[in-house]
N, C-alpha and C positions, 0 to 999 in steps of 0.2 A: 504493500499500499503506500504508493508517493507521499502521501500527508504524512504519515506515522514517520515514514524514513528520514523526511525533511525534516521533523523536529529530532528525531535519535542524530541526526548528524549534530545541530544545535547545542543539543544536549552534552554532547560526547564532545564537543571543541571546548564549551564551558568547562567541563569536568575535569577534561587533560591540561587547559590552560591555568586554572586556579587550584589545580590537585584535590578536587571535590571526593574524590574517592581513591581509599588507599585498600588494601586485600584485609581482608576480612572483615571489612566494614558491615554493619548491620544498620540499614538505612533507616528512619520511619519517615513516611508522609505525613504531613500535617492534612490530612485529607477534610477541608472545609466541607465540601460539598458542590464548590463552586466546577467552572469549568478548567479555573488554571492548576487546582490542585489536582483535581479528577485525570487531567492528562499526563501532569507530572508525574502521576501512580503509574498509570500505562506506558509511558516512556522508561522510566526506569524500570520496572519489570521486565519490558521488552530488552533494554540495556543489560540487564544482570543476566541474559542468557548468553552474549557473547562480547562483554566488556574483556578487556586482556588481563584483568586482576578481578579474582573473585569478592561479591559481593551478596549481601541478600536485601531485600527488601519488606518492611511490614508498613501498616498503615494506623494512622489513629484521628477519632474524631473528636474532639471537644464539642459538647453540647452545650449549650450557653444556658437552656432552660428557660427558652419564651413560653407563653400560655400557647398550648394547643401542639406543641411539640411531643412526640410519641417516637417507641422504637421504630413503626413503620416508615417511620420520615427518611430513614437508614435502611431499609432493605434494599433498595437499588445498589448500594452500595454494596451492602453485605454478599450480593451477588456476583457483582463483580469483582471482590475480592477474591472469592470462591473461583469462579472464572481464570481469576491469573493467579491461583495458587500464594496469597498474599496474606498473611497473619493480619486480621484485624479487631481493631477495638473501638467504643464507644466509650470515653470520659463524659459520666454525666456531671454537671457542674451548676451551679446556684449565681453564676454572672449577672445574667439578666436580670435576676431580682436584685443583687446588689450594685449594680451600675443604676437602673432606670426608676428602682423605688427606695431603695437604702440610702443612696447617695444623690440621687436626684440628679445626675449631671446633668449641664446644659451643652458641652462636649463632652458625648461620652466614647469616643472612639479610642482616644489615649488610654484610658481606666481599662476599659474592654480588652484592649490589644495586650496590654499589662499580664491581666489575669486569664487572658488565654493562653499565653505566650508560659505561662508559669504552669500552666494545668499541662498543656503540651510536654514539657521538658520533663513533668514528673511522669508521667505515662512514657514517654520514650525510655525513662530508666528504669520503670516499672519491667518493660518489655524488653529492656538489654540490650537497648539499641545506642549506640555512639554517636550515630548523627542524624539531626532532624532537617528534614527537605521542605522548603516553604514554596510555594508557585508563584514567586513574582519574575514575572517576566521583564521582555525587554523595554515595554512599555510602561510598564510600575517604575524600574529604572531610572526612565527621564524624569516620568512627573515627579519622582521624589526629588531629583535634584535640583529640578525646575522650583518645587513646591519650598525646597528651602533657600533657595537661590532668592528667590521674589517676596518670599513671606518676611525671613527672618535675615535676609542679607548674609546670609553663612553659605558657603560651599563645602554640601556635604553629602550624604547619599549612605542608605546600606551597605554593609560591604558582601562581594559575592562569597566569602565563607566567614562566619562569627567565630568565637572560641569562647565557649563559659566554661572557665577553669573550676569554677564553685562547684559545676554538677558534672564535669568530665566529658561534655556534650559540643559539640560541632553543628552550627547551622549553616547548612547548603543552599546556593539558591540555582539550580540547575538550568534553568529556563531562560536566564538573565541575554542570551542570544536569540532567544526564540520571540517572535511576533506576533502581539494579540490575535491578530486575524488568522495567523497560523493556528493557534489552541481553539478558535472559534471553526473553523473549517476542518479540524479534526474531530471534533466533539459531533459537527453534523455528520461527518462520513461515517465512524464509528457507533455514531444513537449514544452516548456515553450518557450516564446519567447526570442530571445536575440538580441540585437542590436549591431552590429559591429562599436568600437569605431572608429571613423574617422581621431583622433589627431594622426597627421604626427610622434609626437615621441611616438605614443605605440609602446609596443615590444622591445624599442630600448633602455632602462632604463639599471640604475645600476640593481634594483631591477627582473628584467628580469633575467639577467647576474648570480647572488645571486641565484635564483628560479634553473637555473639550475645546477649550482656547487651544491646546496642540494641536489637535488634529484639525482644526478649521487654518491653522498657519502653514499644516504640512501639505493640506490640500492644494495649494497652489505654488508649493516648493518643497519637493519632494525629496525625501531623503533627510528630514530634519531628526526623528530619532537616531539614525547610523549617525548623524555628525555630533548630535550630542553624546551619544555615548564612548563614540570616540574620544572625544575632547577631556570626559568624565575620565576614560583611562589612560588619557595621554597627561593628566593633572598630578599626577603623583599623590593622590588622594590616598588616605591610607585602606590596604587591602585591594586595591585597583592599581591595575597594572597594562601594560601593551607586551 
């Protein structure tokens, strides 16, 4: 399948360039249910079959506990993991209650992300994984970089590989060279399950505004995302290099 092969090529390029995968790694995919993490899971499961060094893949979903969420919501991902022969775990939490009811956060994304990351790391350790793979793709890289630049006046972005010494866990982002449009295409071609985010703040963040701005600019100036990613890698910023 050419769509999967294209993404596998990009994932392998990122993995080798930033040494994301080492022999014997057990990589847990943070499976949110969105298109990005689902495609990442499929790609890593396929890559594990022919990558030069041996590694294994598992998957974990952090359920934030929004009203109405049930185990049935995750059944499509249970079936997908069974088909891929990947160990899968759903971690139930009270994140939604903490963020929206107890703390009543007006800008909930930061706290929610922090709590979800903590739950993910704990689940990874329980599953014996030493790496956590997140589904940030190339468009996410560029949007994060531009948000930091335009909102805070700082040059910064998340790193391809982040070490968490206190947990002995590494966070990797194998999709950083993969375009969001290719992710969408693979979901359609393979008819992959996607779970709509029930968060009331979904789609109403500054990130969504930045995405719209960059896409409008790129429409008449093709290659914007590629140029910004290249500039980031040449910048000497921590964790990024050509």
